[in-house]
N, C-alpha and C positions, 0 to 999 in steps of 0.2 A: 151639549148635543143639540143638533138641529131639530127643531120640533116638527111634529106631524103637520102643524099648521103651515109651516114653511114649505113642506112637500106639496100640500094642497095649493098653496099660492103659486108655486112654480108651475104646477100642472095647469092651473087656470090661466096664468099669464101666457104660457106657450101655446095654448089653444085659442084663447080669446084675443090676445094682444100680440100676435106673432110678428107684427111689424116692429114692435119694441123689444119683446122678449122672445127670441127665437127658440126653437126646439133644441138648438145647439147649446144655448144658455142653460136650458133645463138639464140637458145631458151632463154638462160640466158640473152643475150644482149637485145632481144626483150621484155623480161619480165621487166627488169629494165627500159627500155625506156618507156614502157606503164605506169609503176608506176610513173616515174618522170613526165610524161605528166599529169597523173591524179592528182598528188599533186599540179600541177600548176593551177588547176581549182578550182573555189569556192566550198566549201563543200556542198552547196545545189544544185550544178549543176548536171543535169542528165548525162552529159558527163563524169563527175568525176566517177560516179558509174560504167558506162560502161567500162571506161578505167581501173578501179581498178579490175573489173572482168576479163578483158583481161590479165592484168598483172599476176593475180593469175593463169590463165589458162596456160600462157607461163611458169611460174616458176614451176608449177606442173610437166609439161613435162620435164623441164630442170633438176629438182631434181632427176629424175630417172637415171641421168648420173653422179651424183656427187659421185664417187666411192672412192676417195682418203681420208683416215682417217685424214691425216695431213691437207689437204685442208679444211675439214669440221670442225675439232676440234681445230686446232692450237696446240701449244706445251702443254703437260700435265706433271704432276709430279707423277701420279699414285695414288694419294690420294685426288684428287679433289672431292668436292661435286658437286651436280647437278648445283648449281648456280655458282660455281667456273668455271666449264667447259663452261657454257654459257658465262660468262664474258670473258674467255680466247678466245673463238671463236669470240666474238665481237672485241676484241683487235687485233686479227690476221687477220681481214678482211675476215673472212670466207664467201663465197657466201651464205651459208645457213643462217648465222647470219644476213647478209645484207638483204637477202630476207625477213626474219622474221621481221626485223625492219620496212621495207617499207610496208609490208602487214599489220602490226599492226597499222602503222600510217594511213593507208587507211581504217582500220576497217574490213579488210578481214580475220576474225578469222578462218573461215572454210578453206580458202586458206592457212593460216599460219599452221594450224594443218595438212592439207594434205601434204604440202611441207616437213614438218619435219618428218612425218611418212613415206612418200614415200622415202625420203633420208635415213631414218633409216633402211628401208628394204634392202638397199644395204650393210648394216653391220650386218645383222642377225635378224633384226626386221621382223615382219609379213608383207608379201607382200600386198600392197594396190592395189586392182584392178583398172584398168584404167576406168575412167568415161568420155566418149566422150562429155558429156554435159558440163563438167567443165575443161577439159584438151585438149589442142591442139595437134593434131597428127603431128609427124615429117614429113618433106618433104624429099623424097628420093633424094640422090645426083645423078648427071648426070652420066650415063654409069655404075652405080653400079649394079652388078649382084645380084640376090636374095641370093646366097650363101655368098656374101660379107657383107650383112647387119649385123652390129654389130660386125664384125670380128675384126676391128681395134680399137675399143674403149670399150673393155670388162673390167669388174672389175678385179682387181689384183688377181692373183692366189696365191700369197704368203701370209703368215699370218699377215704381218705387212703392206702390201700395198706398198712396196718399188718399185715394178716393174710397177706401174701404169703409164700410159702415161698422164701426167698432162694436156696436151692439150685437152683431152677428157672431162674434167670437166668444161670447159668454162672459166677458168681463170688460172693463174699461182699460184702455191703454194708459200706462203710467208715464211713458216717455214719448217724446216726439219722434215720429218715424221719418223725418225729413232725410236722414242720412243712412237709413237702414234699407238694404235691398233684399229682394227674395233670396239672392245668393247667400247673404249674411244669415238669413233665417234658416236656410237649408243647412248651412254649416253649423249653426247652433243646434239644430235637431240631431245632427251626427255627433257634435261635440259633447252633448250631454251624455250620450252613450259611452263615448270614449272616457269621459270624466269618471264615470262609475266603474268602468273596467280598470282604469289605472288605480283608482282609490282602493278597490277590493284587493287587487294584486299587491299593492304597496303596503296595505295595512297588515297583510299576512294572516296566518291562522288557518286552520283546516276549514272552518265554516266559510270564511271569506273566499278561500281558494275554490271551494265547491260552488259558491254563488257566482264567482267570476267565470268559472268554466261554463256554467249554465247560461250566463249572460253572453259570453263569446259564442256559444253554440247557437243561441237564438239569433244573434246578429249574423252568423255565418250562413244561416238558412235563407237570408234575403236574396232576392233576385236582382238587386240593384248593384251592378258591377262597380259603379263609381263609389258607392258607399263602401263596398267590400274592399276595394283597393285602398281607400282612405284608412279603413280600419287596419289592414295589413301594414301599411306604412306607419301608422301610429304605434302599433305594437312593436315594430322593429326599432323605431326611433326612441322608444321609452325602455329599451333593453328587455323587452318581453319576447325575445326571439323564440324561446321554447314554446311559449303559449301560442304564438302565431303559427309555428310549424306543426303543432299538434292538430290544427284544423284540417280535417280530411275533406278536401274540396277541390273540384276541378278548377274553380275560379282561382284559388290560391296557386295551384300548380301552374296554370297558364300564365298568371301574373309573374310568378318567379321566373318562368322561362322567357317571356317576351318583354317584361318591364324591368325587373331587377337584374336579370342576366348575371346572377351571382351563383357560381358553381357550388360554392360551399353551402349556401342556403338551400339550394335545390337538392344537393346530395343528402343533406341533413333531413330535409323533408321526406325524401324517399326512404331513408333509413328508419325514421320514426314510424313510418307506416308499413314497414316490413317489405318494401320494394327494393331489396338489396342489390339485385342485378342492375336496376336502373341507377342506383346510387354509385355502383362500381363503374358503370359506363361514363357517368358525368365526371367522376374523379379521375379516371384514366385519361379521358380527353383533355382535362385541365393539366394533367401532369406532362403530357407529351406534345401539347400544342406548340408548333414550331415558330409561329409568327408573333408571339407575344413575349414580352419580357417578364417572365415569371421567376422570382427568386428561386435559386436552387433548393433551398430549405423547404420552400412551399411545394415544389415539385415532388420532393422526397416524401413529404407529408401526404400529398395526394396519392402517390403510389402506394404508400403503406395503408391508407384508408381504403383504397380501391381493392387491394388484396383481401383486406378484412371483410369488405362488403361481398366480394365473390365467395368467400368462405362461408359467410352467413347464408348467402343464396343457395349454396350447395347443401347446407344443412336444413334449409326450410323447404318443405314439400307442400305445406298448406299456406293459404292466404293469411296475411297478418291478422293476429288477434291481440296485438299489442294494446294495452290499455291507454297508451299515450295517444292513440288515434281516436279516442272517444269524443273529443271535442268536435262539434260541428256536425258530425253525421254526414254521410255521403248520400246525396240525392240520387236514388236508384233510377230516377227518370231521365238522368243526364249521363251521357257516356263520358268516361274518363278521357282526358286529353291524351294520356299515354298509359300504356299497360306494360308490365314487365313481360318481356319476350320469354317464351318458353324455350329454355336451353337445356341441353343434356349435362349430366354430371361430368362427362368427359370434356365437354367444351369448357366448363367452368374450371376444371383442373388444369386444362391447357392455358387458360387465361391467367390463372394464379401463378403457374410456373413462369410464364412470360413476364409477368409483372415482377416476380421475385428476382429474375435475372436482371431486369432493368434497374430494380432497386439496389441490387448488389453493386452494379456499376455506378449508379448515382451516388451511393455512399462513398465509394472510392473517389469519385469526382469531388465530393464535399471535402474529403481529406486533402486532396491536392489544393483545393481553393483555400483551405485553412492554412496550409503550409505557405502558399504564396502570400496570403495576407499577413502572416507573421514574419515573413522574411524581408530583410532590408536590401537584399542583393539581387532580387529577381528583376530582370529586364524583359518585359513581355509586351507584345503589341496590344494596344487598347482593345482591338476587336477580338483578340484571343482571350483576353481577360473578361470581356463582356460575355463571351460565349460560355466561359467557365462559370460565371456568376448566374446567368439567366437562361441557359439552354441545357438540354441533355446532350452532352457531347458523345459521339459514337465511341465505342470501345477502342477502335483502331486509332482514332485521333487522340484519345486520352493516353494511350500507351506511347505512341510515337511522338506526338507533338508536345505533350506535356510531361509525362512521367520520365521518359528517356531523356528529353531535352534538359530537364531540371535535375537529372541524376537522383530521382526519387526511387531508389532501389527497392525499398519495401513495397511501394505502390506497384511497381512493375511486377513483382512476385505475386501480389494480391490479384492483379489483373489476370495473370497467367493461371493462377489457381481458380479464379472465378469462371474463367472461360474454358477450363479443362484443356489447356494448351500445353502439351508436353514437348518442350524444346530444351533438351538436356544441357547442351552447351551454354545456351543463354541463361538458364536457371543457375548453373554452377558459377558462371561469371557474376551474376547478380549477388549470390551468396558470398562470394569472395569479396565483392565490393562492400557489402554490408559489414563484414568483419574488418576489412582494412580501414573503413571509414572511422571506426572507433579507436584505431591505434595510430594510423599514419596521419601526418609525418611524425616521426619520433626520433629519439636518440637512445643509445644503449651502450653498455660496456661489454655486452656479450656477442662474441663472434657467431655463436649458434643462433642467437636471435636475429642478427643481421642476415645471416644466410637464409633462415626460414622465412622471414618477412619479405626478403627480396624474391624468393620463389613464390610466395603466396600472392604477391601483387601482380605477377605476370598475367597479362591478358585482361586486366581490369582497368577501369578509368584511373586507378591510383598507381599505375605503372611508373609514372614519372615522379611520384611523391618520394620524399627523402627519408632514408633510414641512415642516420649518421652515427658514427662512432663518438661516444660522449667525450667532450672536451675539445673536439676539433673546431667547433663553430659556436662555442658559447652554450648557454643554457636556455635559450628561448623556446626550444622545442620541448614537447612533453616527454617525460622519461618512461621508457618501457620498464626500466628496472624497479620502479617503485610500486608497480602493480595497480595503480589507480585505474587503469583501463579495464581490469578484470570485472568489477561489478557492473560497469557500464555495458561491457560486451555481453555479460550474462543476461542482464535485464533486456537488452535489445533482442538477443537471440530467442529468449524465452517468450517475449511478447509477440514477436513476428511468427515464431514457430507455432504458438497457440492459434494464431489467426489462420494458419495454413494447414496444419496437420489435422488429419481426421475429417477433412471436408470433402473427401472423395477424389482428391488430387494430391496424394502424398508424395508424388514425384517432385512436387515443388519444394519439398524438404529433403534434399539429397543427403541421407544420413552419413554415408561414407565420407563425402567431402567435408561436411560440417564436423564430424567426429575427428577426422584427420587434422583439420585446421585447429580446432580447439585443443586437441591433445598435443599438437606440435607447439602451440603457444604455451601450453602448460609445461611441456618439457623444457622449452627454452627459458622460461621464467624460473623453473625449479633448479636449473643448473647454477643459478646465482643464489639460490636459497636451499642448499643441499640438506640443511638440518631437518626439513619437513617435506621433502619432495614426494615421499610415498603416501602422504596423508592428504594431499590436495586433489580431491576427486571432483572438483567443480564442473568439468565438462560432462561427466556422467549425470550429476545432479541437474545440470542445466537441461539436458535432453529429456530426462525423466519429467522435469517440470513442464516441458513443452507438451507432454502427453504421449511420448513414444513408449510403448510397452517394453517390459524387460526383455522378452524374447527377441523382438525386432532389434533392439539396441545391442543385445549380445551378438546376434548374427552379424551386425555391422562391425563390431569390435573384432570378432573372430575372423571375418573375411579380410580385414585390414592387417591383422596379425599374420595371416597366412602369406600376405604379400611381402611382409618384411621379415619373415621367418629365416630367410636365407641371408639376411643382411649381416655383413661381417662385423658391424658395430654392435657389440654386445649391449651397450648402454641403451640403444634404441629398442632392441628385443626385450630387455628387462623392463623398460618403461611400459611397453604394450602388455606384457604379461602381468605387471603390477596393476595396470588399469583394468584388465580383465578380471583379476582377482577381486578388486574393489567392487566391480559391477556384480560379480557372482555373490559376493558377501552381502551386498545390499539386497539382491534378489532373494537369497535364502532367508534373510531376516524378515523381509516383507512377506514372503510366502508362509512362514510359520508364525506370523503374528496373528492376533485375534481379530483383525479387521481387514477389509479390502482397501488397498491403497488407492488414493485418488489418481495416482500415476498410471493405474491400469487402464487399458484401452478397450473400447467396445464391450464393456461389461465383463471382460475376461480377467479374472483375478491373477495376481502374481503366483499363487499356489497352483492354479490350473495350468498356467503357462510353464511353470517349472516341471510339473508332472509330465506334460507333453514333451518337453525337451529331454527329460530323462528317458522316457519310454521310447520315443521315436527319433530323437535327435542325437542319441549317444553322448549326452553331456558328461557322464561320469568318465567315459573313455577319453573325451577331450581333455578333462582335467588331468588325467594321468599323463596324457601327451604333453601338457604344459609343464608338469613337474619333471618329465623326462628331459625336456628342453632346458629347464633351469639347471638340471644336474650336469648338462653338457657345457654350460657356459664357463669358460676358463678365464674370462676377463670380467671386470666389474667388481663392485663392492660385495664381498662374500656375505657380509651381514645383511645387506639388502636382499641378496638372493635367498639366503636362508629364511628371512622373514616372509618372503612371498611364497616359498615352498611350504612353510608351516601353515600359511593362510589357505593355500589350496587344499592341504590335507584336512584342515578343519571344515572347509566347505564340503569336501567329499564325504566326510564322516556325517555331517549334518544331513546331507541329502540321503545317504543310505539309511539313517535312522528314520527320516521322515517318509521314505517311500520303500 
């Protein structure tokens, strides 16, 4: 420990020999003495805290006299980074580096920041006003006249600091200052702070994290914009983005807007500080900007985040109290560069709805782009492809110039569904095209299949596709007879139907058309596989998997049956009656089970739907009518007719017991 004799000697020299041993030298000596004394005390000792504060006060005052760039920075090579300069100053024994080290060890982060910035002011940084509460005042030397104060220990007048009296800095320079400029010294002052910020954040641990936050907060309170901008850039370049954005500061906000011009960073900054409307505005502008090549995936992400930000803004009626904004502290004496505009809930709801509509179309555009990228046969103009990749294409262009031109029938239906556009003829043509695309061209041995497929493809883009009699032209075409198209068709109808049905535009899933098409295909296929034709209920299962409720599906089957009831072909009438029986059987089984089927729609269970159909729809009477029709069929397989009649009676009996 430094003796009291040393204290007395330093006191005497600074008063009696001020030309040799300035008061700055004494302040430096006293600062390190108090620091060493503090370090010798237990960490929980009150004396340690008092001595640490005293050391910081002495070193603040001393740093105002560290004018020599070489003394502060050590030797440089002109291309050092912030951290290189800091390390060089440590190696050179810089009084600033030593002071920073001891203050950091004592946890005096405010003192550390003040010492570095006060010293930096000697080399071109913004002057730090003296705070008598935290900084000791110098004692005047004996017999010094007022006009002599500061005369003998002024900063160097030369650009490199070669004429500085090293004795005024409180210690002797260890390296030559020939190549060290004030700019190097200023950068070293800042670099030491950045060194400790990075070290604390990288070392990890709760204690280091808290100390790092305190250090960043102290730095952020500086009025030196150049220093602040350097700190922001350093935090971003060292992957400490969250730490940087948690600083609640007008300076940071302005820098992000005017210097970085990064919409993601700015929106994250607003979100962290609870300014969700501003975040939404930034993200929305980025998503819809027309004159920039922004990848479509990034535009979609911006739209999604914008909608989320507006939703949060709608929920928030109070100013942000997010703990993430605790770093830095907002200087109430300075106005914010931007404030969240006060907007009504209705305005926010309208914004969210508009964004969701844009987002729906953008996701469809992404689907088109994926299809184009995966296809080997798409011939598209470069400018159209670029628009698809980097712009938000209008919905009319997306439908007419892309989806229709590329025969993307599913996408066309999605667009009509999203835009609530009810064009019955076009919708039916698109669904016929979807079904035909999974089957045509093909070959078959069934005349019924040829007839039905020929009728089905009329008016669709597949009108010219071939339906061949098997054996006429070889076996290159897929076979209708082997049924491999069934699972493909089922999967496609199910997937597409789930995307469309129950979204507020159910007219884009025309049940009658789809049911007629699927049942017609089932009947044509069953004619070649008579042994199990009554057990193949895959069209019903497909539509239930889509999400169509039992009552709606039954109404569709019943209405179609009424259209064919007068058909002279008993086979067709029997087919539809058998299908209706299968549907009713599944409905009853589901209604009387102990759970609610996932096939139920809008939270309405199969049981409640069945009860409503029995009570108001005359379902039992309809079942009797079906049986009466079966009794009048004079053609067809009697065993099949009897099987369906028995099935209807069982369904009727189950309904009567249940209700």
